Structures are given as C-alpha cells and as structure tokens.
N, CA, C and O atoms as a GROMACS GRO file, in nm:
protein
  448
    1MET      N    1  -7.621   2.930   6.528
    1MET     CA    2  -7.603   2.792   6.503
    1MET      C    3  -7.733   2.714   6.496
    1MET      O    4  -7.746   2.618   6.419
    2ASN      N    5  -7.830   2.756   6.578
    2ASN     CA    6  -7.963   2.698   6.584
    2ASN      C    7  -8.028   2.726   6.438
    2ASN      O    8  -8.096   2.639   6.384
    3SER      N    9  -8.007   2.835   6.384
    3SER     CA   10  -8.074   2.855   6.250
    3SER      C   11  -8.016   2.765   6.140
    3SER      O   12  -8.087   2.725   6.048
    4ILE      N   13  -7.889   2.735   6.149
    4ILE     CA   14  -7.829   2.643   6.044
    4ILE      C   15  -7.894   2.508   6.071
    4ILE      O   16  -7.941   2.449   5.974
    5ILE      N   17  -7.902   2.454   6.192
    5ILE     CA   18  -7.963   2.323   6.219
    5ILE      C   19  -8.105   2.326   6.178
    5ILE      O   20  -8.153   2.225   6.127
    6TYR      N   21  -8.182   2.439   6.197
    6TYR     CA   22  -8.323   2.443   6.162
    6TYR      C   23  -8.326   2.434   6.006
    6TYR      O   24  -8.410   2.360   5.955
    7PHE      N   25  -8.239   2.505   5.928
    7PHE     CA   26  -8.233   2.502   5.790
    7PHE      C   27  -8.204   2.375   5.733
    7PHE      O   28  -8.264   2.341   5.631
    8ILE      N   29  -8.112   2.295   5.793
    8ILE     CA   30  -8.083   2.156   5.751
    8ILE      C   31  -8.197   2.062   5.765
    8ILE      O   32  -8.225   1.980   5.678
    9LYS      N   33  -8.263   2.075   5.880
    9LYS     CA   34  -8.382   1.994   5.906
    9LYS      C   35  -8.500   2.023   5.806
    9LYS      O   36  -8.570   1.933   5.761
   10LYS      N   37  -8.516   2.147   5.775
   10LYS     CA   38  -8.613   2.191   5.673
   10LYS      C   39  -8.582   2.126   5.540
   10LYS      O   40  -8.669   2.067   5.475
   11GLU      N   41  -8.464   2.137   5.505
   11GLU     CA   42  -8.424   2.077   5.372
   11GLU      C   43  -8.451   1.931   5.364
   11GLU      O   44  -8.503   1.883   5.263
   12PHE      N   45  -8.417   1.858   5.465
   12PHE     CA   46  -8.444   1.715   5.469
   12PHE      C   47  -8.595   1.686   5.459
   12PHE      O   48  -8.638   1.597   5.385
   13LEU      N   49  -8.669   1.759   5.532
   13LEU     CA   50  -8.815   1.741   5.526
   13LEU      C   51  -8.861   1.765   5.386
   13LEU      O   52  -8.945   1.690   5.337
   14GLN      N   53  -8.811   1.867   5.319
   14GLN     CA   54  -8.842   1.892   5.188
   14GLN      C   55  -8.816   1.789   5.092
   14GLN      O   56  -8.892   1.768   4.998
   15PHE      N   57  -8.695   1.716   5.116
   15PHE     CA   58  -8.658   1.594   5.034
   15PHE      C   59  -8.768   1.491   5.047
   15PHE      O   60  -8.808   1.435   4.945
   16LYS      N   61  -8.818   1.464   5.162
   16LYS     CA   62  -8.915   1.363   5.187
   16LYS      C   63  -9.044   1.397   5.123
   16LYS      O   64  -9.112   1.307   5.074
   17ARG      N   65  -9.083   1.526   5.119
   17ARG     CA   66  -9.216   1.563   5.060
   17ARG      C   67  -9.203   1.566   4.908
   17ARG      O   68  -9.300   1.537   4.839
   18ASP      N   69  -9.089   1.600   4.855
   18ASP     CA   70  -9.079   1.614   4.701
   18ASP      C   71  -8.956   1.539   4.660
   18ASP      O   72  -8.847   1.595   4.674
   19PRO      N   73  -8.964   1.410   4.608
   19PRO     CA   74  -8.845   1.337   4.568
   19PRO      C   75  -8.772   1.399   4.444
   19PRO      O   76  -8.653   1.374   4.424
   20ARG      N   77  -8.844   1.478   4.363
   20ARG     CA   78  -8.782   1.539   4.252
   20ARG      C   79  -8.669   1.639   4.300
   20ARG      O   80  -8.570   1.664   4.230
   21MET      N   81  -8.688   1.688   4.411
   21MET     CA   82  -8.592   1.784   4.475
   21MET      C   83  -8.450   1.714   4.488
   21MET      O   84  -8.345   1.778   4.473
   22PHE      N   85  -8.453   1.590   4.516
   22PHE     CA   86  -8.321   1.514   4.539
   22PHE      C   87  -8.251   1.522   4.399
   22PHE      O   88  -8.132   1.552   4.393
   23GLY      N   89  -8.315   1.498   4.299
   23GLY     CA   90  -8.256   1.510   4.159
   23GLY      C   91  -8.192   1.648   4.127
   23GLY      O   92  -8.082   1.662   4.076
   24MET      N   93  -8.275   1.744   4.165
   24MET     CA   94  -8.227   1.880   4.144
   24MET      C   95  -8.104   1.921   4.222
   24MET      O   96  -8.013   1.987   4.173
   25ILE      N   97  -8.109   1.875   4.350
   25ILE     CA   98  -8.007   1.922   4.447
   25ILE      C   99  -7.880   1.834   4.432
   25ILE      O  100  -7.771   1.891   4.442
   26LEU      N  101  -7.884   1.709   4.411
   26LEU     CA  102  -7.770   1.623   4.409
   26LEU      C  103  -7.733   1.566   4.269
   26LEU      O  104  -7.617   1.573   4.229
   27VAL      N  105  -7.824   1.515   4.203
   27VAL     CA  106  -7.795   1.442   4.076
   27VAL      C  107  -7.748   1.543   3.965
   27VAL      O  108  -7.652   1.519   3.891
   28ALA      N  109  -7.825   1.661   3.959
   28ALA     CA  110  -7.795   1.757   3.848
   28ALA      C  111  -7.653   1.806   3.854
   28ALA      O  112  -7.585   1.806   3.751
   29PRO      N  113  -7.606   1.850   3.970
   29PRO     CA  114  -7.468   1.893   3.970
   29PRO      C  115  -7.371   1.788   3.940
   29PRO      O  116  -7.269   1.819   3.879
   30VAL      N  117  -7.394   1.656   3.979
   30VAL     CA  118  -7.297   1.556   3.951
   30VAL      C  119  -7.294   1.529   3.796
   30VAL      O  120  -7.186   1.509   3.740
   31ILE      N  121  -7.402   1.529   3.735
   31ILE     CA  122  -7.414   1.516   3.595
   31ILE      C  123  -7.330   1.629   3.511
   31ILE      O  124  -7.254   1.606   3.416
   32GLN      N  125  -7.361   1.753   3.568
   32GLN     CA  126  -7.289   1.867   3.508
   32GLN      C  127  -7.143   1.849   3.529
   32GLN      O  128  -7.068   1.865   3.432
   33LEU      N  129  -7.096   1.818   3.642
   33LEU     CA  130  -6.960   1.796   3.665
   33LEU      C  131  -6.894   1.698   3.569
   33LEU      O  132  -6.784   1.724   3.521
   34ILE      N  133  -6.960   1.585   3.541
   34ILE     CA  134  -6.908   1.486   3.460
   34ILE      C  135  -6.899   1.538   3.320
   34ILE      O  136  -6.792   1.524   3.260
   35PHE      N  137  -6.998   1.594   3.263
   35PHE     CA  138  -7.007   1.636   3.121
   35PHE      C  139  -6.912   1.766   3.102
   35PHE      O  140  -6.842   1.777   3.001
   36LEU      N  141  -6.913   1.854   3.195
   36LEU     CA  142  -6.816   1.967   3.177
   36LEU      C  143  -6.673   1.927   3.196
   36LEU      O  144  -6.584   1.985   3.135
   37GLY      N  145  -6.649   1.828   3.280
   37GLY     CA  146  -6.505   1.781   3.292
   37GLY      C  147  -6.468   1.705   3.161
   37GLY      O  148  -6.350   1.711   3.127
   38LEU      N  149  -6.553   1.635   3.087
   38LEU     CA  150  -6.526   1.577   2.969
   38LEU      C  151  -6.503   1.676   2.852
   38LEU      O  152  -6.419   1.658   2.763
   39ALA      N  153  -6.583   1.776   2.861
   39ALA     CA  154  -6.580   1.880   2.759
   39ALA      C  155  -6.457   1.973   2.768
   39ALA      O  156  -6.413   2.026   2.666
   40ALA      N  157  -6.405   1.991   2.880
   40ALA     CA  158  -6.281   2.074   2.895
   40ALA      C  159  -6.167   2.022   2.837
   40ALA      O  160  -6.139   1.905   2.865
   41ASN      N  161  -6.091   2.087   2.758
   41ASN     CA  162  -5.968   2.046   2.690
   41ASN      C  163  -5.862   2.131   2.735
   41ASN      O  164  -5.858   2.250   2.702
   42LEU      N  165  -5.769   2.070   2.815
   42LEU     CA  166  -5.655   2.160   2.860
   42LEU      C  167  -5.526   2.133   2.793
   42LEU      O  168  -5.420   2.176   2.839
   43ASP      N  169  -5.533   2.061   2.685
   43ASP     CA  170  -5.413   2.027   2.609
   43ASP      C  171  -5.359   2.146   2.545
   43ASP      O  172  -5.436   2.225   2.491
   44VAL      N  173  -5.228   2.167   2.547
   44VAL     CA  174  -5.160   2.280   2.483
   44VAL      C  175  -5.102   2.218   2.347
   44VAL      O  176  -5.033   2.117   2.345
   45ASP      N  177  -5.139   2.291   2.238
   45ASP     CA  178  -5.077   2.247   2.112
   45ASP      C  179  -5.066   2.361   2.015
   45ASP      O  180  -5.140   2.458   2.029
   46ASN      N  181  -4.984   2.356   1.926
   46ASN     CA  182  -4.959   2.451   1.825
   46ASN      C  183  -4.924   2.591   1.882
   46ASN      O  184  -4.980   2.694   1.845
   47VAL      N  185  -4.824   2.584   1.978
   47VAL     CA  186  -4.777   2.707   2.047
   47VAL      C  187  -4.681   2.768   1.952
   47VAL      O  188  -4.580   2.708   1.917
   48LYS      N  189  -4.715   2.900   1.905
   48LYS     CA  190  -4.619   2.961   1.811
   48LYS      C  191  -4.492   3.001   1.886
   48LYS      O  192  -4.491   3.071   1.987
   49THR      N  193  -4.386   2.948   1.826
   49THR     CA  194  -4.251   2.952   1.888
   49THR      C  195  -4.151   3.011   1.798
   49THR      O  196  -4.155   2.981   1.679
   50VAL      N  197  -4.053   3.098   1.847
   50VAL     CA  198  -3.945   3.149   1.784
   50VAL      C  199  -3.820   3.084   1.844
   50VAL      O  200  -3.807   3.077   1.966
   51ILE      N  201  -3.731   3.038   1.760
   51ILE     CA  202  -3.602   2.966   1.815
   51ILE      C  203  -3.490   3.044   1.781
   51ILE      O  204  -3.480   3.091   1.667
   52TYR      N  205  -3.396   3.066   1.877
   52TYR     CA  206  -3.273   3.124   1.859
   52TYR      C  207  -3.168   3.037   1.920
   52TYR      O  208  -3.158   3.023   2.042
   53ASP      N  209  -3.081   2.971   1.822
   53ASP     CA  210  -2.980   2.875   1.862
   53ASP      C  211  -2.841   2.944   1.854
   53ASP      O  212  -2.780   2.956   1.748
   54THR      N  213  -2.794   2.989   1.973
   54THR     CA  214  -2.658   3.038   1.975
   54THR      C  215  -2.542   2.946   1.968
   54THR      O  216  -2.429   2.983   1.937
   55ASP      N  217  -2.577   2.822   1.999
   55ASP     CA  218  -2.482   2.709   2.009
   55ASP      C  219  -2.453   2.663   1.863
   55ASP      O  220  -2.335   2.654   1.830
   56LYS      N  221  -2.542   2.636   1.782
   56LYS     CA  222  -2.533   2.580   1.652
   56LYS      C  223  -2.450   2.457   1.643
   56LYS      O  224  -2.369   2.441   1.552
   57SER      N  225  -2.470   2.372   1.737
   57SER     CA  226  -2.402   2.246   1.744
   57SER      C  227  -2.496   2.128   1.701
   57SER      O  228  -2.616   2.153   1.683
   58SER      N  229  -2.451   2.008   1.684
   58SER     CA  230  -2.527   1.899   1.647
   58SER      C  231  -2.626   1.861   1.766
   58SER      O  232  -2.738   1.815   1.746
   59THR      N  233  -2.580   1.882   1.878
   59THR     CA  234  -2.669   1.860   2.001
   59THR      C  235  -2.775   1.957   2.004
   59THR      O  236  -2.888   1.917   2.035
   60SER      N  237  -2.757   2.081   1.977
   60SER     CA  238  -2.867   2.171   1.977
   60SER      C  239  -2.961   2.163   1.863
   60SER      O  240  -3.080   2.191   1.876
   61ARG      N  241  -2.903   2.122   1.744
   61ARG     CA  242  -3.000   2.085   1.628
   61ARG      C  243  -3.096   1.970   1.659
   61ARG      O  244  -3.215   1.970   1.629
   62ASP      N  245  -3.025   1.863   1.728
   62ASP     CA  246  -3.114   1.749   1.768
   62ASP      C  247  -3.211   1.775   1.860
   62ASP      O  248  -3.319   1.717   1.851
   63PHE      N  249  -3.184   1.868   1.965
   63PHE     CA  250  -3.277   1.910   2.059
   63PHE      C  251  -3.393   1.987   1.991
   63PHE      O  252  -3.510   1.962   2.020
   64ILE      N  253  -3.361   2.078   1.903
   64ILE     CA  254  -3.458   2.157   1.826
   64ILE      C  255  -3.551   2.057   1.750
   64ILE      O  256  -3.673   2.073   1.750
   65GLU      N  257  -3.494   1.961   1.691
   65GLU     CA  258  -3.568   1.860   1.613
   65GLU      C  259  -3.676   1.792   1.696
   65GLU      O  260  -3.794   1.780   1.664
   66ARG      N  261  -3.618   1.747   1.812
   66ARG     CA  262  -3.710   1.673   1.902
   66ARG      C  263  -3.814   1.763   1.961
   66ARG      O  264  -3.928   1.720   1.982
   67PHE      N  265  -3.781   1.884   1.988
   67PHE     CA  266  -3.873   1.983   2.048
   67PHE      C  267  -3.979   2.019   1.949
   67PHE      O  268  -4.096   2.030   1.987
   68THR      N  269  -3.946   2.038   1.824
   68THR     CA  270  -4.048   2.077   1.720
   68THR      C  271  -4.134   1.954   1.683
   68THR      O  272  -4.253   1.967   1.652
   69SER      N  273  -4.077   1.843   1.687
   69SER     CA  274  -4.149   1.724   1.640
   69SER      C  275  -4.254   1.671   1.739
   69SER      O  276  -4.329   1.578   1.707
   70SER      N  277  -4.259   1.730   1.862
   70SER     CA  278  -4.354   1.690   1.954
   70SER      C  279  -4.504   1.726   1.926
   70SER      O  280  -4.598   1.676   1.989
   71GLY      N  281  -4.517   1.818   1.826
   71GLY     CA  282  -4.666   1.843   1.789
   71GLY      C  283  -4.720   1.959   1.876
   71GLY      O  284  -4.822   2.018   1.840
   72TYR      N  285  -4.655   1.993   1.987
   72TYR     CA  286  -4.714   2.101   2.080
   72TYR      C  287  -4.672   2.230   2.030
   72TYR      O  288  -4.739   2.328   2.061
   73PHE      N  289  -4.562   2.246   1.950
   73PHE     CA  290  -4.501   2.366   1.910
   73PHE      C  291  -4.500   2.389   1.760
   73PHE      O  292  -4.474   2.295   1.686
   74THR      N  293  -4.527   2.508   1.714
   74THR     CA  294  -4.523   2.548   1.573
   74THR      C  295  -4.418   2.658   1.567
   74THR      O  296  -4.431   2.766   1.625
   75VAL      N  297  -4.306   2.622   1.486
   75VAL     CA  298  -4.203   2.727   1.475
   75VAL      C  299  -4.248   2.832   1.376
   75VAL      O  300  -4.285   2.799   1.263
   76VAL      N  301  -4.244   2.950   1.413
   76VAL     CA  302  -4.286   3.059   1.326
   76VAL      C  303  -4.164   3.137   1.272
   76VAL      O  304  -4.176   3.211   1.174
   77ASP      N  305  -4.043   3.119   1.339
   77ASP     CA  306  -3.919   3.192   1.304
   77ASP      C  307  -3.806   3.126   1.370
   77ASP      O  308  -3.812   3.071   1.480
   78TYR      N  309  -3.698   3.136   1.295
   78TYR     CA  310  -3.553   3.101   1.356
   78TYR      C  311  -3.483   3.238   1.358
   78TYR      O  312  -3.452   3.297   1.255
   79ALA      N  313  -3.462   3.282   1.473
   79ALA     CA  314  -3.403   3.419   1.491
   79ALA      C  315  -3.251   3.409   1.478
   79ALA      O  316  -3.192   3.302   1.493
   80ASP      N  317  -3.188   3.525   1.449
   80ASP     CA  318  -3.040   3.534   1.432
   80ASP      C  319  -2.981   3.611   1.548
   80ASP      O  320  -2.860   3.606   1.573
   81ASN      N  321  -3.065   3.680   1.616
   81ASN     CA  322  -3.019   3.760   1.732
   81ASN      C  323  -3.137   3.784   1.832
   81ASN      O  324  -3.254   3.755   1.805
   82TYR      N  325  -3.096   3.840   1.949
   82TYR     CA  326  -3.200   3.865   2.054
   82TYR      C  327  -3.299   3.968   2.010
   82TYR      O  328  -3.412   3.962   2.057
   83ASP      N  329  -3.269   4.058   1.927
   83ASP     CA  330  -3.360   4.162   1.885
   83ASP      C  331  -3.472   4.100   1.797
   83ASP      O  332  -3.586   4.144   1.806
   84GLU      N  333  -3.444   4.004   1.718
   84GLU     CA  334  -3.542   3.937   1.645
   84GLU      C  335  -3.636   3.852   1.732
   84GLU      O  336  -3.756   3.844   1.706
   85VAL      N  337  -3.581   3.790   1.835
   85VAL     CA  338  -3.667   3.724   1.939
   85VAL      C  339  -3.760   3.818   2.000
   85VAL      O  340  -3.881   3.796   2.000
   86THR      N  341  -3.703   3.930   2.055
   86THR     CA  342  -3.793   4.025   2.114
   86THR      C  343  -3.902   4.077   2.028
   86THR      O  344  -4.016   4.093   2.071
   87GLU      N  345  -3.864   4.104   1.900
   87GLU     CA  346  -3.956   4.153   1.798
   87GLU      C  347  -4.076   4.059   1.779
   87GLU      O  348  -4.193   4.097   1.775
   88ALA      N  349  -4.034   3.928   1.768
   88ALA     CA  350  -4.140   3.824   1.740
   88ALA      C  351  -4.239   3.810   1.859
   88ALA      O  352  -4.359   3.790   1.837
   89ILE      N  353  -4.187   3.821   1.985
   89ILE     CA  354  -4.276   3.816   2.101
   89ILE      C  355  -4.362   3.939   2.118
   89ILE      O  356  -4.482   3.931   2.146
   90GLU      N  357  -4.297   4.055   2.101
   90GLU     CA  358  -4.377   4.179   2.118
   90GLU      C  359  -4.486   4.200   2.004
   90GLU      O  360  -4.588   4.264   2.028
   91SER      N  361  -4.463   4.145   1.882
   91SER     CA  362  -4.554   4.160   1.774
   91SER      C  363  -4.652   4.049   1.784
   91SER      O  364  -4.740   4.044   1.698
   92THR      N  365  -4.650   3.959   1.879
   92THR     CA  366  -4.732   3.843   1.900
   92THR      C  367  -4.724   3.752   1.780
   92THR      O  368  -4.820   3.678   1.761
   93ASP      N  369  -4.626   3.749   1.698
   93ASP     CA  370  -4.606   3.646   1.609
   93ASP      C  371  -4.573   3.518   1.664
   93ASP      O  372  -4.598   3.413   1.607
   94ALA      N  373  -4.510   3.528   1.789
   94ALA     CA  374  -4.474   3.409   1.871
   94ALA      C  375  -4.518   3.431   2.010
   94ALA      O  376  -4.519   3.546   2.054
   95ILE      N  377  -4.555   3.331   2.083
   95ILE     CA  378  -4.580   3.352   2.225
   95ILE      C  379  -4.484   3.283   2.318
   95ILE      O  380  -4.494   3.285   2.441
   96LEU      N  381  -4.382   3.215   2.242
   96LEU     CA  382  -4.282   3.136   2.322
   96LEU      C  383  -4.149   3.157   2.243
   96LEU      O  384  -4.144   3.164   2.120
   97ALA      N  385  -4.041   3.167   2.325
   97ALA     CA  386  -3.908   3.170   2.260
   97ALA      C  387  -3.821   3.071   2.324
   97ALA      O  388  -3.814   3.066   2.446
   98LEU      N  389  -3.754   2.991   2.247
   98LEU     CA  390  -3.655   2.893   2.279
   98LEU      C  391  -3.520   2.945   2.246
   98LEU      O  392  -3.478   2.951   2.130
   99VAL      N  393  -3.451   2.984   2.350
   99VAL     CA  394  -3.311   3.038   2.319
   99VAL      C  395  -3.215   2.941   2.380
   99VAL      O  396  -3.222   2.915   2.500
  100ILE      N  397  -3.122   2.885   2.301
  100ILE     CA  398  -3.032   2.780   2.340
  100ILE      C  399  -2.895   2.857   2.353
  100ILE      O  400  -2.845   2.921   2.260
  101PRO      N  401  -2.844   2.842   2.470
  101PRO     CA  402  -2.709   2.916   2.495
  101PRO      C  403  -2.590   2.863   2.422
  101PRO      O  404  -2.590   2.749   2.376
  102SER      N  405  -2.490   2.944   2.410
  102SER     CA  406  -2.374   2.914   2.329
  102SER      C  407  -2.301   2.788   2.386
  102SER      O  408  -2.238   2.714   2.310
  103ASP      N  409  -2.308   2.765   2.510
  103ASP     CA  410  -2.238   2.647   2.567
  103ASP      C  411  -2.325   2.527   2.598
  103ASP      O  412  -2.298   2.448   2.688
  104PHE      N  413  -2.434   2.516   2.518
  104PHE     CA  414  -2.533   2.410   2.541
  104PHE      C  415  -2.470   2.278   2.531
  104PHE      O  416  -2.485   2.197   2.622
  105GLU      N  417  -2.393   2.247   2.415
  105GLU     CA  418  -2.347   2.116   2.392
  105GLU      C  419  -2.240   2.083   2.511
  105GLU      O  420  -2.240   1.978   2.575
  106GLU      N  421  -2.159   2.178   2.526
  106GLU     CA  422  -2.051   2.156   2.645
  106GLU      C  423  -2.112   2.113   2.772
  106GLU      O  424  -2.069   2.016   2.835
  107LYS      N  425  -2.217   2.190   2.811
  107LYS     CA  426  -2.288   2.162   2.938
  107LYS      C  427  -2.354   2.022   2.934
  107LYS      O  428  -2.344   1.946   3.031
  108ILE      N  429  -2.418   1.992   2.829
  108ILE     CA  430  -2.472   1.858   2.803
  108ILE      C  431  -2.365   1.748   2.827
  108ILE      O  432  -2.387   1.650   2.899
  109ASN      N  433  -2.252   1.770   2.766
  109ASN     CA  434  -2.140   1.661   2.770
  109ASN      C  435  -2.087   1.659   2.909
  109ASN      O  436  -2.042   1.554   2.954
  110ARG      N  437  -2.089   1.769   2.982
  110ARG     CA  438  -2.038   1.765   3.128
  110ARG      C  439  -2.147   1.732   3.222
  110ARG      O  440  -2.126   1.735   3.343
  111ARG      N  441  -2.273   1.697   3.168
  111ARG     CA  442  -2.389   1.666   3.252
  111ARG      C  443  -2.427   1.774   3.348
  111ARG      O  444  -2.466   1.746   3.461
  112GLU      N  445  -2.418   1.895   3.307
  112GLU     CA  446  -2.452   2.015   3.398
  112GLU      C  447  -2.601   2.065   3.369
  112GLU      O  448  -2.647   2.160   3.431
   0.00000   0.00000   0.00000
C-alpha cells in the first residue's frame, strides 16, 4: 500500500515540474475519447434479408412492406419454403431470415 501512495505522490510532483505532462496524461485521452466516439458508427443498415411468408395475408404483406421500407434491410430473396431460407443463410446470400407464421394475421387480430 505504501508503494502505491509513494507512486501517486511521485506523479503529482512530476506534474508540478513539467506542465506538459498534464496534457499528455489527462487531456490527450479525453480528446481521443471524443474523436473516436464521433468516428464510431454503430448503425445497422442494408442487412441482407430473406423473407418467407407462410401466411400470405394482407396483414403479413403490410408488415413486410413496412419492414423493408425502413432502410435497414435489403431483401435478397423471397423464399417459398424453409429449405430456401436455410440455403440463403448457409450460402451467406442473406444474414437474416424473416419467417412469418401461417397464423400471423389471426394472432394479430386476437392481439396475441
């Protein structure tokens, strides 16, 4: 414990002797944090998506329209069965699958 206290005292004495040290120790990391935070882009967009609509109702079509018009997803295929969905994912043509169940509209109407 004494060595930690000694080290802290030594660093503060160094700050007094060399003011440039303050900039290197405290200001530089803050500036880096600000600039790197602004440079990082964590937005997800253009996610390649395959869609399989087993319901084929007006509600599911409306949902698909709203889903695809968000700008975050790019539809690469409309599958006719689960095998096509699996094939699209495994071949990396798509990285996301939207599978709408056959009772989608019924459940929406029943608020389930």
